[in-house]
C-alpha positions as CSV (number, residue, x, y, z in Angstrom):
1,X,0.0,0.0,0.0
2,X,2.7,2.5,1.0
3,X,4.7,1.6,-2.1
4,X,1.7,2.5,-4.3
5,X,1.3,5.9,-2.5
6,X,5.0,6.6,-3.0
7,X,4.8,5.7,-6.7
8,X,1.8,8.0,-7.1
9,X,3.5,10.9,-5.5
10,X,6.6,10.3,-7.7
11,X,4.4,10.4,-10.8
12,X,2.7,13.6,-9.7
13,X,6.1,15.2,-9.1
14,X,7.4,14.1,-12.4
15,X,4.3,15.4,-14.2
16,X,4.6,18.9,-12.7
17,X,8.4,19.0,-13.2
18,X,8.0,18.0,-16.8
19,X,5.2,20.6,-17.3
20,X,7.4,23.4,-15.8
21,X,10.3,22.4,-18.0
22,X,8.1,22.4,-21.1
23,X,6.7,25.8,-20.2
24,X,10.3,27.2,-19.6
25,X,11.5,25.9,-23.0
26,X,8.4,27.3,-24.7
27,X,9.0,30.7,-23.1
28,X,12.7,30.6,-24.1
29,X,11.8,30.0,-27.7
30,X,9.3,32.9,-27.4
31,X,10.9,35.4,-25.1
32,X,8.7,38.4,-26.1
33,X,9.1,41.9,-24.7
34,X,7.7,43.6,-21.6
35,X,8.1,47.4,-21.2
36,X,7.1,49.2,-18.1
37,X,7.2,53.0,-17.7
38,X,6.1,54.6,-14.4
39,X,7.0,58.1,-13.1
40,X,9.9,58.6,-15.5
41,X,11.2,55.1,-14.8
42,X,11.3,52.5,-17.5
43,X,12.0,48.7,-17.5
44,X,12.5,46.6,-20.6
45,X,12.5,42.8,-20.0
46,X,11.2,39.5,-21.2
47,X,8.0,37.7,-20.3
48,X,9.9,34.9,-18.5
49,X,11.6,37.3,-16.1
50,X,8.3,39.0,-15.3
51,X,6.7,35.6,-14.5
52,X,9.7,34.7,-12.2
53,X,9.4,38.0,-10.4
54,X,5.7,37.5,-9.9
55,X,6.3,34.0,-8.4
56,X,9.0,35.4,-6.1
57,X,6.6,38.2,-5.0
58,X,3.8,35.7,-4.3
59,X,6.1,33.5,-2.2
60,X,7.2,36.5,-0.2
61,X,3.7,37.7,0.4
62,X,2.7,34.2,1.5
63,X,5.6,34.0,4.0
64,X,4.7,37.4,5.5
65,X,1.1,36.3,5.9
66,X,2.1,33.0,7.6
67,X,4.4,34.9,9.9
68,X,1.5,37.2,10.8
69,X,-0.8,34.3,11.6
70,X,1.9,32.6,13.7
71,X,2.4,35.8,15.8
72,X,-1.4,36.2,16.1
73,X,-2.0,32.6,17.3
74,X,1.1,32.3,19.5
75,X,-0.6,33.6,22.7
76,X,-3.5,31.2,22.3
77,X,-1.2,28.2,21.7
78,X,0.9,29.1,24.7
79,X,-2.2,29.4,26.9
80,X,-3.6,26.1,25.6
81,X,-0.3,24.4,26.2
82,X,-0.3,25.8,29.7
83,X,-3.9,24.7,30.4
84,X,-3.2,21.2,29.0
85,X,-0.2,20.8,31.2
86,X,-2.2,22.0,34.2
87,X,-5.0,19.7,33.4
88,X,-2.6,16.8,33.0
89,X,-1.1,17.6,36.4
90,X,-4.6,17.8,37.9
91,X,-5.8,14.5,36.5
92,X,-2.5,12.9,37.8
93,X,-3.3,14.3,41.2
94,X,-6.9,12.9,40.9
95,X,-5.6,9.5,39.9
96,X,-3.2,9.4,42.8
97,X,-5.9,10.6,45.2
98,X,-8.3,7.8,44.0
99,X,-5.5,5.2,44.5
100,X,-4.9,6.6,48.0
101,X,-8.6,6.3,48.8
102,X,-8.5,2.7,47.6
103,X,-5.4,2.0,49.7
104,X,-6.9,3.7,52.7
105,X,-4.2,6.4,52.9
106,X,-6.2,9.3,54.3
107,X,-3.3,11.8,54.3
108,X,-2.3,11.2,50.7
109,X,-5.9,11.4,49.7
110,X,-6.4,14.7,51.4
111,X,-3.2,16.2,49.9
112,X,-4.2,15.2,46.4
113,X,-7.8,16.4,46.9
114,X,-6.3,19.9,47.7
115,X,-4.1,19.7,44.6
116,X,-7.1,18.8,42.5
117,X,-9.1,21.6,43.9
118,X,-6.3,24.1,43.2
119,X,-5.3,22.9,39.8
120,X,-8.6,21.8,38.2
121,X,-11.5,24.1,37.8
122,X,-13.8,21.1,38.1
123,X,-15.7,21.2,41.4
124,X,-17.6,17.9,41.0
125,X,-14.3,15.9,40.7
126,X,-12.6,17.7,43.6
127,X,-15.7,17.4,45.8
128,X,-16.0,13.7,45.2
129,X,-12.3,13.1,46.1
130,X,-12.6,15.5,49.1
131,X,-15.6,13.8,50.4
132,X,-13.9,10.4,50.2
133,X,-10.8,11.8,51.8
134,X,-12.9,13.2,54.6
135,X,-14.5,9.9,55.2
136,X,-11.1,8.2,55.4
137,X,-10.2,10.8,58.0
138,X,-13.3,10.0,60.0
139,X,-14.8,13.4,59.4
140,X,-18.3,12.4,58.5
141,X,-19.7,15.9,58.9
142,X,-17.3,17.3,56.3
143,X,-18.0,14.4,53.9
144,X,-21.8,15.1,54.3
145,X,-21.3,18.7,53.4
146,X,-19.4,17.7,50.2
147,X,-22.1,15.3,49.3
148,X,-24.8,17.9,49.9
149,X,-23.0,20.3,47.6
150,X,-22.8,17.5,44.9
151,X,-26.6,17.0,45.1
152,X,-27.0,20.7,44.1
153,X,-25.3,20.0,40.7
154,X,-27.2,18.1,38.1
155,X,-24.2,16.1,36.9
156,X,-23.2,15.0,40.4
157,X,-26.6,14.7,42.1
158,X,-26.7,10.9,41.7
159,X,-23.2,10.6,43.4
160,X,-24.2,13.0,46.1
161,X,-27.4,11.0,46.9
162,X,-25.4,7.8,46.9
163,X,-22.9,9.2,49.3
164,X,-25.5,10.5,51.7
165,X,-27.4,7.2,51.4
166,X,-24.3,5.2,52.4
167,X,-23.8,7.5,55.4
168,X,-27.4,7.0,56.5
169,X,-27.1,3.3,56.2
170,X,-23.8,3.3,58.1
171,X,-25.5,5.1,61.1
172,X,-28.6,2.9,60.6
173,X,-30.9,5.8,59.9
174,X,-33.2,3.9,57.7
175,X,-35.8,6.5,57.5
176,X,-33.4,9.1,56.0
177,X,-32.0,6.3,53.8
178,X,-35.4,5.6,52.4
179,X,-36.0,9.3,51.5
180,X,-32.7,9.5,49.8
181,X,-33.2,6.2,47.9
182,X,-36.6,7.5,46.8
183,X,-35.1,10.7,45.4
184,X,-32.3,8.8,43.6
185,X,-34.9,6.3,42.2
186,X,-37.0,9.1,40.8
187,X,-33.9,10.5,39.0
188,X,-32.5,7.2,37.8
189,X,-35.1,4.3,38.0
190,X,-33.1,2.1,35.6
191,X,-30.0,2.0,37.9
192,X,-29.8,-1.6,39.4
193,X,-28.1,-0.3,42.6
194,X,-30.8,2.4,43.2
195,X,-33.7,0.1,42.4
196,X,-32.5,-2.7,44.6
197,X,-31.6,-0.4,47.5
198,X,-35.0,1.3,47.3
199,X,-36.9,-2.1,47.2
200,X,-35.0,-3.4,50.2
201,X,-35.7,-0.3,52.3
202,X,-39.4,-0.4,51.3
203,X,-39.5,-4.0,52.6
204,X,-37.7,-3.1,55.7
205,X,-40.3,-0.4,56.5
206,X,-43.2,-2.8,55.6
207,X,-44.4,-0.7,52.7
208,X,-45.4,-3.8,50.8
209,X,-47.7,-2.3,48.2
210,X,-45.1,0.2,47.1
211,X,-42.5,-2.6,47.1
212,X,-44.6,-4.6,44.7
213,X,-44.9,-1.6,42.4
214,X,-41.1,-1.1,42.5
215,X,-40.5,-4.8,41.8
216,X,-42.8,-4.5,38.8
217,X,-40.9,-1.5,37.5
218,X,-37.6,-3.4,37.9
219,X,-39.1,-6.3,35.9
220,X,-40.2,-3.9,33.1
221,X,-36.7,-2.3,33.1
222,X,-35.1,-5.8,32.7
223,X,-33.3,-5.5,36.1
224,X,-34.5,-8.9,37.3
225,X,-34.5,-12.5,36.3
226,X,-38.0,-13.1,35.1
227,X,-37.8,-16.8,36.3
228,X,-37.3,-15.8,39.9
229,X,-39.5,-12.7,39.9
230,X,-42.7,-14.6,40.4
231,X,-41.4,-16.4,43.5
232,X,-40.2,-13.1,45.0
233,X,-43.5,-11.4,44.3
234,X,-45.4,-14.3,45.8
235,X,-43.6,-13.6,49.1
236,X,-44.3,-9.8,48.7
237,X,-48.1,-10.4,48.3
238,X,-48.0,-12.8,51.3
239,X,-46.5,-10.1,53.5
240,X,-49.1,-7.7,52.3
241,X,-51.8,-10.2,53.2
242,X,-50.4,-10.7,56.7
243,X,-50.4,-6.9,57.1
244,X,-54.1,-6.8,56.1
245,X,-54.9,-9.6,58.6
246,X,-53.2,-7.7,61.3
247,X,-55.4,-4.7,60.6
248,X,-58.5,-6.9,60.5
249,X,-59.1,-6.7,56.7
250,X,-59.7,-10.3,55.8
251,X,-61.2,-9.5,52.4
252,X,-58.0,-7.8,51.3
253,X,-55.9,-10.6,52.9
254,X,-57.7,-13.2,50.8
255,X,-57.2,-11.2,47.6
256,X,-53.5,-10.8,48.3
257,X,-53.1,-14.5,49.2
258,X,-54.7,-15.5,46.0
259,X,-52.4,-13.2,44.1
260,X,-49.5,-14.8,46.0
261,X,-50.5,-18.3,45.1
262,X,-51.1,-17.3,41.5
263,X,-47.5,-16.1,41.2
264,X,-46.3,-19.4,42.8
265,X,-48.8,-22.2,43.1
266,X,-46.5,-24.2,45.3
267,X,-45.9,-21.4,47.9
268,X,-46.7,-23.3,51.1
269,X,-47.0,-20.4,53.6
270,X,-49.5,-18.6,51.4
271,X,-51.6,-21.8,50.7
272,X,-51.7,-22.6,54.4
273,X,-52.8,-19.1,55.4
274,X,-55.5,-18.9,52.7
275,X,-56.7,-22.4,53.5
276,X,-57.2,-21.4,57.2
277,X,-59.3,-18.4,56.1
278,X,-61.4,-20.5,53.7
279,X,-62.0,-23.2,56.3
280,X,-63.5,-20.5,58.6
281,X,-65.9,-19.8,55.7
282,X,-66.7,-23.5,55.5
283,X,-65.2,-24.0,52.0
284,X,-63.5,-27.3,52.7
285,X,-63.7,-28.6,49.1
286,X,-62.1,-25.5,47.8
287,X,-59.2,-25.8,50.3
288,X,-58.8,-29.5,49.4
289,X,-58.5,-28.7,45.7
290,X,-56.0,-25.9,46.5
291,X,-53.8,-28.3,48.5
292,X,-54.0,-31.1,46.0
293,X,-52.7,-28.8,43.3
294,X,-49.9,-27.6,45.5
295,X,-49.0,-31.1,46.5
296,X,-48.2,-32.1,43.0
297,X,-45.7,-29.2,42.9
298,X,-44.3,-28.9,46.5
299,X,-45.4,-31.5,49.1
300,X,-45.1,-30.3,52.6
301,X,-46.2,-31.6,56.1
302,X,-48.1,-28.3,56.8
303,X,-50.2,-28.9,53.7
304,X,-51.0,-32.5,54.7
305,X,-52.0,-31.3,58.2
306,X,-54.4,-28.7,56.8
307,X,-55.7,-31.3,54.3
308,X,-56.8,-33.5,57.1
309,X,-59.2,-30.7,58.3
310,X,-61.0,-30.8,54.9
311,X,-62.3,-34.3,55.5
312,X,-66.0,-34.4,56.3
313,X,-65.7,-37.3,58.7
314,X,-63.7,-37.8,61.8
315,X,-63.4,-41.6,61.2
316,X,-59.9,-42.8,60.7
317,X,-60.8,-45.0,57.8
318,X,-62.5,-42.0,56.1
319,X,-59.4,-40.0,56.8
320,X,-57.3,-42.7,55.1
321,X,-59.5,-42.6,52.0
322,X,-59.4,-38.9,52.0
323,X,-55.6,-38.8,52.1
324,X,-55.4,-41.2,49.2
325,X,-56.7,-38.4,46.9
326,X,-53.8,-36.3,48.0
327,X,-51.2,-39.0,47.8
328,X,-52.0,-39.8,44.2
329,X,-51.0,-36.3,43.2
330,X,-47.4,-37.1,44.0
331,X,-47.0,-40.8,44.6
332,X,-43.2,-41.2,44.7
333,X,-42.5,-38.3,47.0
334,X,-41.2,-38.9,50.5
335,X,-43.9,-36.7,52.0
336,X,-46.6,-38.7,50.3
337,X,-45.3,-41.9,51.8
338,X,-45.0,-40.3,55.2
339,X,-48.6,-39.1,55.0
340,X,-49.8,-42.6,53.9
341,X,-47.9,-44.3,56.7
342,X,-49.4,-42.0,59.2
343,X,-52.9,-42.5,58.0
344,X,-52.5,-46.3,57.9
345,X,-51.2,-46.3,61.5
346,X,-54.1,-44.2,62.6
347,X,-56.5,-46.6,60.9
348,X,-54.7,-49.6,62.5
349,X,-53.4,-51.1,59.3
350,X,-50.1,-52.2,60.8
351,X,-48.8,-54.4,58.0
352,X,-49.6,-51.9,55.3
353,X,-48.0,-49.1,57.3
354,X,-44.8,-51.2,57.8
355,X,-44.6,-51.9,54.0
356,X,-44.7,-48.1,53.3
357,X,-42.0,-47.4,55.8
358,X,-39.7,-50.3,55.1
359,X,-38.8,-51.4,51.5
360,X,-38.5,-55.1,50.4
361,X,-34.7,-54.6,50.7
362,X,-35.1,-54.1,54.4
363,X,-34.0,-50.5,54.2
364,X,-35.8,-47.5,55.8
365,X,-37.5,-45.0,53.5
366,X,-35.0,-42.2,52.9
367,X,-33.6,-42.4,56.4
368,X,-36.3,-40.0,57.6
369,X,-36.6,-39.2,61.3
370,X,-40.4,-39.5,61.2
371,X,-40.2,-43.0,59.7
372,X,-38.1,-44.1,62.7
373,X,-40.6,-42.6,65.1
374,X,-43.6,-44.3,63.4
375,X,-41.8,-47.6,63.4
376,X,-41.3,-47.3,67.1
377,X,-45.0,-46.5,67.4
378,X,-45.8,-49.6,65.4
379,X,-43.8,-51.8,67.7
380,X,-45.7,-50.4,70.7
381,X,-49.2,-50.6,69.2
382,X,-48.9,-53.8,67.1
383,X,-46.7,-56.0,69.3
384,X,-46.5,-54.1,72.6
385,X,-42.7,-54.5,72.2
386,X,-41.3,-51.7,74.3
387,X,-37.7,-52.9,73.8
388,X,-37.9,-52.8,70.0
389,X,-39.7,-49.5,70.2
390,X,-36.9,-48.1,72.3
391,X,-34.3,-49.3,69.7
392,X,-36.1,-47.4,67.0
393,X,-36.2,-44.2,69.1
394,X,-32.6,-44.5,69.9
395,X,-31.8,-44.9,66.2
396,X,-34.0,-41.8,65.5
397,X,-31.9,-39.7,67.9
398,X,-28.8,-40.4,65.8
399,X,-30.2,-38.8,62.6
400,X,-31.2,-35.2,62.0
401,X,-34.8,-34.2,62.4
402,X,-34.9,-32.9,58.8
403,X,-36.0,-31.7,56.4
404,X,-36.1,-28.0,57.5
405,X,-36.4,-24.6,56.0
406,X,-32.9,-23.8,54.8
407,X,-31.7,-20.3,53.8
408,X,-30.1,-20.7,50.4
409,X,-27.8,-17.7,51.1
410,X,-26.3,-18.6,54.5
411,X,-27.5,-22.1,55.2
412,X,-29.4,-21.1,58.4
413,X,-32.0,-23.8,59.3
414,X,-35.3,-23.1,60.9
415,X,-38.5,-25.2,61.5
416,X,-40.9,-22.4,60.6
417,X,-40.8,-20.4,57.4
418,X,-40.4,-16.6,57.6
419,X,-39.9,-13.9,55.0
420,X,-36.6,-12.7,56.3
421,X,-33.6,-14.8,57.4
422,X,-32.7,-13.8,60.9
423,X,-29.1,-14.7,60.2
424,X,-28.3,-12.8,56.9
425,X,-31.6,-10.8,56.5
426,X,-32.2,-12.2,53.0
427,X,-35.8,-12.0,51.8
428,X,-37.7,-15.1,50.6
429,X,-34.5,-17.2,50.8
430,X,-35.9,-20.3,52.7
431,X,-36.4,-23.6,50.8
432,X,-37.7,-26.9,52.3
433,X,-34.9,-29.4,52.1
434,X,-32.4,-31.4,54.1
435,X,-29.6,-29.4,55.6
436,X,-26.5,-29.3,53.3
437,X,-24.3,-31.3,55.6
438,X,-26.7,-34.2,55.6
439,X,-26.7,-36.9,52.9
440,X,-30.0,-37.8,51.4
441,X,-28.7,-41.1,49.9
442,X,-27.7,-42.9,53.1
443,X,-28.2,-46.7,53.2
444,X,-30.6,-48.4,55.6
445,X,-29.1,-49.4,59.0
446,X,-28.8,-53.1,60.1
447,X,-31.5,-52.4,62.8
448,X,-34.1,-52.2,60.1
449,X,-33.3,-55.8,59.1
450,X,-33.3,-57.1,62.6
451,X,-36.7,-55.6,63.4
452,X,-38.2,-56.5,60.1
453,X,-40.2,-59.6,60.9
454,X,-40.7,-62.7,58.7
455,X,-42.8,-62.4,55.6
456,X,-45.4,-64.8,56.9
457,X,-46.0,-62.5,59.9
458,X,-46.4,-59.6,57.5
459,X,-48.7,-61.5,55.3
460,X,-50.8,-62.5,58.3
461,X,-50.8,-58.8,59.4
462,X,-51.9,-57.8,56.0
463,X,-54.8,-60.3,56.1
464,X,-55.8,-59.1,59.5
465,X,-55.6,-55.5,58.4
466,X,-57.8,-56.3,55.4
467,X,-60.3,-58.0,57.6
468,X,-60.3,-55.1,60.0
469,X,-60.8,-52.7,57.2
470,X,-63.8,-54.7,56.0
471,X,-65.3,-55.1,59.4
472,X,-64.7,-51.4,60.1
473,X,-66.5,-50.6,56.9
474,X,-69.4,-52.8,57.8
475,X,-69.6,-51.3,61.3
476,X,-69.6,-47.8,59.7
477,X,-72.4,-48.7,57.3
478,X,-74.4,-50.3,60.1
479,X,-74.0,-47.2,62.3
480,X,-75.1,-45.1,59.3
481,X,-78.2,-47.1,58.8
482,X,-79.1,-46.9,62.5
483,X,-78.6,-43.1,62.4
484,X,-80.8,-42.9,59.3
485,X,-83.5,-44.9,61.1
486,X,-83.4,-42.7,64.2
487,X,-83.6,-39.6,62.1
488,X,-86.6,-41.1,60.2
489,X,-88.3,-41.8,63.6
């Protein structure tokens, strides 16, 4: 490429040089005569000499003009060079000051802040560095004054609000922090930091309706993961419902709980709270359908406990039949097997309950604490074997009483769900699972095999259970007929 450019320049030079030579030769063959007379003076010369004199005069005029422009522009260039040098020194001082702030060197930061203020005519930059230097020196009042001055300037208002906000949070003045976050959010709602800080403070102050609106704005501005937004909003609506309940507004509470469950159909706390309200209104069937839908998504003991209250009869056999509808929604889940075993024990179907709790391989179901306790109960009620029951209870004491509500941010484990983690203050961070340090794939212990009786005994127990089931059904039908007769009389 460069070779081509050089060749082109050479060709242009040769063209003009050749043209000048041809013109000079042509004028030499045709010298002509030029005569000039002026004020008694006379000049006789050739055309070529006149052209040369004109060229020399033009060059001289051009040089004089360039010299004039140079002299005219010289002060401006000198001033610009001085300003550039000063600006460069100022920015070097600003850089050194920011490095000093990052390193925690308060003295160096203060010195460079003074240099920036003296050299640069840029108050926002000098105020920012001065405020940070003041904070390093522990002079919070001076830093606050710098931040307040920054708020007055449009270009630095956001940085000023952030500085004042951080100071308010540091001294735990959450009311002032909320006001500052609100102003910053109004000026820059698409800032992830501002929106998140504003939302957290709204939740801290229990302003749940406004928090929901802010969360919706964040979703529209693409500041949130849409897959997690529904679960978060479900917890927000739940807190809004609890607030309504505390004020005695059950109608609003129901509406908010329905909105919570709509966002997350498997949200256990919301379903339980709404179920309680609906049971008061006598809507058992609606509560049952609500729990059955949630059970297919997120089985939980609290749902099973509430589901038992939706059964129309208090008979244990009817309860068992009622629970079968729930179990079929999520047959293979541990919670379904625990519920089934509990219902079978209550209905005195010992053999069937044992089959649910102990697999054919003589291993306990998922090493669950509740399974151990129910097997101990079986030994007591079925065989009256206190020694075997005690062995099961001793074994139960060696395993964790999980699952629990585990905070996914810090690992804090609690037995009851809450919106905020008491350990790390994370919102909606609890999930129902085994604690992280507990293995969920542990093998069955030898005790299970020792206490697992012979198959013939199990078969006999199953036959007895079936007979009991039939006889209990017959008794129930007979009692029903007698009640009908009495009512007719």
